N, C-alpha and C positions, 0 to 999 in steps of 0.2 A: 549592576547584581547583586547577589549575596554569594559572599566566599569565592571571588573572582568569577561564576558565570555572567556571561551575559544572554536574555532572551529576544529570541525575532518570532513574531509574529509572522507565521506563512498562510496561505488561507486557498486551498483549494476550489475549485468551484464547478458544480457537474461531473465528479469523479467520476460517481457510478452509473449516472441516466446516461451519461455520453463520453465514452473512455476515449473514443476514438476521433473526436471530434474536438475536442479541448486537450491542450498539451499542460493542462497544470497539473497533474500528477506529474510529467515528467520535471515541467521544471521545479516542483516541491523533494521528488530525490533527488534531482543533481544537486540542488540546495544541499541536503543531507549529506550527501556523499563527499561534495566539497569540504565541509566542517567537518565529517569524520578524517576525510584524507590531511587538512589542513591540521591533523593532529588535538582537534576541537574536545572536548566530552560533551557528545551530542544527547540528547534524548527528546522525544517528543510527545504528546499528546492532545485527546480529543480537549475540545472547548463545549460545546455543543452539541452534541452526538448524532451529527448528519451524516456519522462512518467516511467522511475524508481522511482523517486520520487513518481509516479502515482500508480504505483506499490505497495508500502510501505504501505502510505497513506489507501490507499481499503484496508487489510488484517488487518488493525489499525481497522479502523473505523465499519468493517466486526466484528474485534472481540470484537470490545464496544458493539456491537450490533445495529445497525444502518441498518436500511431499504436499498435493493439495490435499490430503484428508487432514494432515495437521495445519495446513494454513486453512481453514476453512473450521476445522475446529476453534482456531484461534482466536478468526474473526466472528464467528460465533461468541463469543464468549463477550462481546462489546455489548452484547442481551443485558448484562448482567452490571453493565457502568452505571451510568448514573442515574438510571430507570432501577437500579435494583428495589430501592425501600416502597418506589410505586409498583414495580412486578410485582412482588411476594404480596402483598395486600390485596391483587389483584389473585382471579379466579383462577386453576390451571391451565382452561381454555383459553383465557387471556395470554398466557407466562407463551403457551404452545403456538398460538398466533404470532407472538411477535419473533420467538425465534425461529416462524417458517419464514416471515417477512424478512428477518437476515439471511436465512438462504436462501430467499428469490432475489436476493440485490446481489449476494457473490455470485451466483448463478448469473445475473444478467450482465455483469463484469468481467466473469471469464468469461461468456459467451463472445458478450460485442466487444471484448478487448482483446485481454489476454490469450488464450483460444478461438478468436477471430478465423475460420476457414482460411485456408492461403497462406497463415503466416507459416516462416520453414520454419525447418526445426521439427524433430518430436519429444524435447520436453517441455513442463514445463518454463522451466529453466530459459531454453533453446528463445521460445516464445518470449519470456517479459527482457531478454536481452535483447530482442529485435526491437519491440515494443518501445525499448526507451532508447533506442540507439537509429532505427528507422522510419519507423510509424508517420511522422509528422513530415510533410515535405517542405513544408514552414513552421518557422516556431522552432522551439527547442529541439534537439540530439543532444544526451548524451555522446561522446567519443566515446569506441572502444578502450582507447588509451584506459581511461577515465574508469571503467567499467569497469575492464580487465584490474587497475592499480584495486578500488575499491573491493572486487572478489577476492583476493590475493592477499588485502590486509585483512578481515573479515574472519578470512576460512584458515588464513596461514598463520597472521601474522606477520608480515613485514608487508 
Protein backbone atom coordinates (compact mmCIF):
# COMPACT_ATOMS: atom_id res chain seq x y z
CA UNK A 1 0.00 0.00 0.00
CA UNK A 2 0.88 3.68 -0.09
CA UNK A 3 2.52 5.23 2.99
CA UNK A 4 2.06 2.09 5.07
CA UNK A 5 -1.62 1.62 4.23
CA UNK A 6 -2.78 -1.80 3.20
CA UNK A 7 -5.90 -2.41 1.19
CA UNK A 8 -8.43 -5.17 1.61
CA UNK A 9 -11.29 -5.76 -0.77
CA UNK A 10 -14.48 -6.78 0.96
CA UNK A 11 -17.67 -7.42 -0.91
CA UNK A 12 -21.13 -7.54 0.56
CA UNK A 13 -23.71 -9.23 -1.62
CA UNK A 14 -27.48 -8.77 -1.41
CA UNK A 15 -26.97 -6.26 1.39
CA UNK A 16 -30.10 -4.24 0.78
CA UNK A 17 -32.39 -6.78 -0.81
CA UNK A 18 -31.82 -9.59 1.69
CA UNK A 19 -30.44 -8.23 4.97
CA UNK A 20 -31.95 -11.00 7.08
CA UNK A 21 -31.01 -13.89 4.81
CA UNK A 22 -27.38 -12.97 4.31
CA UNK A 23 -24.77 -12.27 6.98
CA UNK A 24 -22.41 -10.49 4.57
CA UNK A 25 -23.14 -7.06 6.08
CA UNK A 26 -22.36 -8.42 9.55
CA UNK A 27 -19.09 -9.95 8.28
CA UNK A 28 -18.07 -6.65 6.70
CA UNK A 29 -18.94 -4.65 9.81
CA UNK A 30 -16.96 -7.11 11.94
CA UNK A 31 -13.96 -6.78 9.65
CA UNK A 32 -14.06 -2.98 9.97
CA UNK A 33 -14.52 -3.16 13.75
CA UNK A 34 -11.52 -5.51 14.01
CA UNK A 35 -9.40 -3.08 12.00
CA UNK A 36 -10.38 -0.12 14.17
CA UNK A 37 -9.88 -2.00 17.44
CA UNK A 38 -6.47 -3.21 16.23
CA UNK A 39 -5.36 0.38 15.76
CA UNK A 40 -5.29 0.31 11.97
CA UNK A 41 -6.30 3.49 10.16
CA UNK A 42 -9.51 2.46 8.44
CA UNK A 43 -11.52 3.83 5.57
CA UNK A 44 -14.02 2.14 3.32
CA UNK A 45 -15.60 3.21 0.09
CA UNK A 46 -17.77 2.10 -2.77
CA UNK A 47 -16.51 0.76 -6.06
CA UNK A 48 -19.52 0.27 -8.30
CA UNK A 49 -22.49 2.05 -6.74
CA UNK A 50 -24.52 -1.00 -5.71
CA UNK A 51 -24.93 0.45 -2.18
CA UNK A 52 -23.30 -2.42 -0.36
CA UNK A 53 -21.05 0.18 1.25
CA UNK A 54 -24.12 2.21 2.15
CA UNK A 55 -25.60 -0.75 3.99
CA UNK A 56 -22.40 -1.22 6.02
CA UNK A 57 -22.23 2.51 6.77
CA UNK A 58 -25.90 2.50 7.77
CA UNK A 59 -25.37 -0.29 10.31
CA UNK A 60 -22.23 1.31 11.77
CA UNK A 61 -23.93 4.71 12.11
CA UNK A 62 -26.99 3.11 13.70
CA UNK A 63 -24.76 1.18 16.11
CA UNK A 64 -23.14 4.45 17.15
CA UNK A 65 -26.52 6.01 17.91
CA UNK A 66 -26.85 8.36 14.94
CA UNK A 67 -30.47 9.35 14.40
CA UNK A 68 -32.32 7.66 11.56
CA UNK A 69 -33.02 10.92 9.71
CA UNK A 70 -29.31 11.77 9.54
CA UNK A 71 -28.47 8.27 8.37
CA UNK A 72 -31.11 8.48 5.63
CA UNK A 73 -29.77 11.87 4.51
CA UNK A 74 -26.24 10.49 4.40
CA UNK A 75 -27.41 7.46 2.45
CA UNK A 76 -29.30 9.57 -0.08
CA UNK A 77 -26.08 11.48 -0.81
CA UNK A 78 -24.80 8.30 -2.47
CA UNK A 79 -27.02 9.37 -5.34
CA UNK A 80 -24.45 12.08 -6.06
CA UNK A 81 -21.31 9.96 -6.14
CA UNK A 82 -20.27 8.13 -9.31
CA UNK A 83 -23.45 9.16 -11.10
CA UNK A 84 -23.10 12.87 -10.43
CA UNK A 85 -22.01 13.81 -13.93
CA UNK A 86 -24.64 11.66 -15.61
CA UNK A 87 -27.42 12.73 -13.24
CA UNK A 88 -26.64 16.44 -13.58
CA UNK A 89 -27.10 16.18 -17.33
CA UNK A 90 -30.50 14.55 -16.93
CA UNK A 91 -33.83 16.18 -16.33
CA UNK A 92 -35.06 17.12 -12.83
CA UNK A 93 -37.59 14.26 -13.13
CA UNK A 94 -34.73 11.79 -13.64
CA UNK A 95 -32.86 13.18 -10.62
CA UNK A 96 -36.03 12.96 -8.50
CA UNK A 97 -36.58 9.35 -9.60
CA UNK A 98 -32.98 8.43 -8.68
CA UNK A 99 -33.41 10.04 -5.24
CA UNK A 100 -36.71 8.18 -4.83
CA UNK A 101 -34.96 4.89 -5.71
CA UNK A 102 -32.42 5.58 -2.95
CA UNK A 103 -35.23 6.26 -0.47
CA UNK A 104 -36.93 2.98 -1.42
CA UNK A 105 -33.67 1.05 -0.97
CA UNK A 106 -33.00 2.44 2.49
CA UNK A 107 -36.62 1.94 3.53
CA UNK A 108 -36.42 -1.69 2.36
CA UNK A 109 -33.26 -2.20 4.39
CA UNK A 110 -34.90 -0.57 7.41
CA UNK A 111 -38.19 -2.45 7.22
CA UNK A 112 -36.77 -5.84 6.21
CA UNK A 113 -33.66 -5.61 8.33
CA UNK A 114 -32.82 -3.40 11.24
CA UNK A 115 -36.35 -2.29 12.10
CA UNK A 116 -37.95 -5.69 11.53
CA UNK A 117 -40.81 -6.08 13.93
CA UNK A 118 -39.98 -8.39 16.78
CA UNK A 119 -36.45 -7.04 17.28
CA UNK A 120 -35.94 -6.08 20.90
CA UNK A 121 -35.11 -2.51 21.81
CA UNK A 122 -36.78 0.82 21.35
CA UNK A 123 -34.04 2.67 19.54
CA UNK A 124 -32.41 2.15 16.17
CA UNK A 125 -29.11 1.72 18.03
CA UNK A 126 -30.51 -1.16 20.10
CA UNK A 127 -31.94 -2.79 16.99
CA UNK A 128 -28.60 -2.46 15.12
CA UNK A 129 -26.84 -4.00 18.12
CA UNK A 130 -29.27 -6.94 18.03
CA UNK A 131 -28.85 -7.31 14.26
CA UNK A 132 -25.07 -7.57 14.60
CA UNK A 133 -25.09 -9.69 17.76
CA UNK A 134 -28.09 -12.01 17.47
CA UNK A 135 -29.73 -12.00 14.03
CA UNK A 136 -28.07 -15.05 12.53
CA UNK A 137 -28.38 -18.45 14.19
CA UNK A 138 -25.54 -19.67 11.98
CA UNK A 139 -22.78 -17.63 10.48
CA UNK A 140 -21.33 -14.40 11.75
CA UNK A 141 -22.30 -12.86 15.06
CA UNK A 142 -20.31 -10.03 16.57
CA UNK A 143 -19.76 -10.54 20.29
CA UNK A 144 -21.26 -8.06 22.73
CA UNK A 145 -17.82 -7.36 24.16
CA UNK A 146 -16.47 -6.43 20.71
CA UNK A 147 -19.49 -4.24 19.93
CA UNK A 148 -19.19 -2.52 23.31
CA UNK A 149 -15.43 -1.95 22.82
CA UNK A 150 -16.06 -0.45 19.36
CA UNK A 151 -18.82 1.88 20.59
CA UNK A 152 -16.65 2.93 23.53
CA UNK A 153 -13.63 3.57 21.28
CA UNK A 154 -15.61 5.54 18.71
CA UNK A 155 -17.67 7.63 21.14
CA UNK A 156 -15.35 7.97 24.13
CA UNK A 157 -11.95 7.36 22.57
CA UNK A 158 -10.70 4.61 24.85
